Every structure is written in structure tokens, then in C-alpha cells.
C-alpha positions in Angstrom: -26.9 11.2 74.6 -29.3 9.9 76.8 -30.6 7.9 74.0 -29.9 3.4 74.3 -28.8 1.8 71.1 -32.2 -0.6 71.8 -34.1 2.2 71.5 -32.5 3.0 67.8 -33.2 -0.8 67.5 -36.7 -0.6 67.7 -36.7 2.6 65.5 -35.6 1.1 62.7 -37.4 -1.6 63.3 -41.0 1.0 63.6 -42.5 1.9 61.9 -43.2 4.5 64.1 -44.2 8.6 62.5 -41.1 10.4 61.8 -43.4 14.1 61.5 -42.5 15.9 64.5 -38.5 14.8 63.4 -36.6 17.7 61.5 -35.7 16.8 58.0 -32.5 15.6 58.2 -32.7 13.3 61.2 -35.9 11.2 59.2 -33.9 11.6 55.9 -31.5 9.6 57.7 -33.9 7.5 59.6 -35.8 6.4 56.5 -32.2 5.6 55.0 -31.1 2.8 57.8 -34.6 1.7 58.3 -34.4 0.2 54.1 -31.7 -1.3 54.4 -32.6 -3.3 58.1 -35.7 -4.4 55.7 -33.5 -5.1 52.8 -31.6 -6.8 55.4 -32.1 -7.5 58.3 -28.2 -9.0 59.5 -27.4 -5.3 59.3 -29.1 -4.2 61.6 -26.3 -3.9 64.7 -24.3 -2.3 61.8 -26.7 0.2 61.4 -27.5 0.7 64.8 -24.0 1.9 65.4 -24.2 4.1 62.2 -27.4 6.0 63.1 -25.7 6.4 67.4 -23.5 7.6 65.4 -25.0 10.2 63.4 -27.1 11.0 66.8 -23.1 11.8 68.9 -22.4 13.9 66.1 -25.4 15.6 66.0 -26.9 17.4 68.9 -30.6 18.1 67.3 -31.2 14.8 65.5 -29.7 13.9 69.7 -32.5 15.9 71.5 -35.4 14.8 69.1 -34.0 10.5 69.0 -34.0 11.0 73.2 -38.3 11.6 72.5 -38.7 7.9 71.3 
């Protein structure tokens, strides 16, 4: 996957518009953002979870490379 974990961390901590992404990707990123907001110490684990999601889903990996 071409997107770095640092970029994924930035995405989880931002309020960047996700309207160009598929519904599944928006749901996963939205959930992870809420979890990071509620527990900032979980950022590393949530970044790993998003990275794994993208690794398992080609469409998500493609979308996340555009961030």
C-alpha cells in the first residue's frame, strides 16, 4: 500500500472531507476518528487497524492514497 501510517494518523486526527470515498471507507474512518477522539492514546492501534483495513480492501487502499 502506498499510503504511510503517518498519513493515516493525520487523517484520523483531522476533519478532512471524506465525501469522495466509498461508504465503507467513510464508515471505518469515521468510527476510528471517534475512537481516537475519545481515547487519544489509542491512535497507534487505530492507525494499525485502518492500515489493515486498507491492506485487505483494494478499493480502500486506492482511496486512501489520494489523501
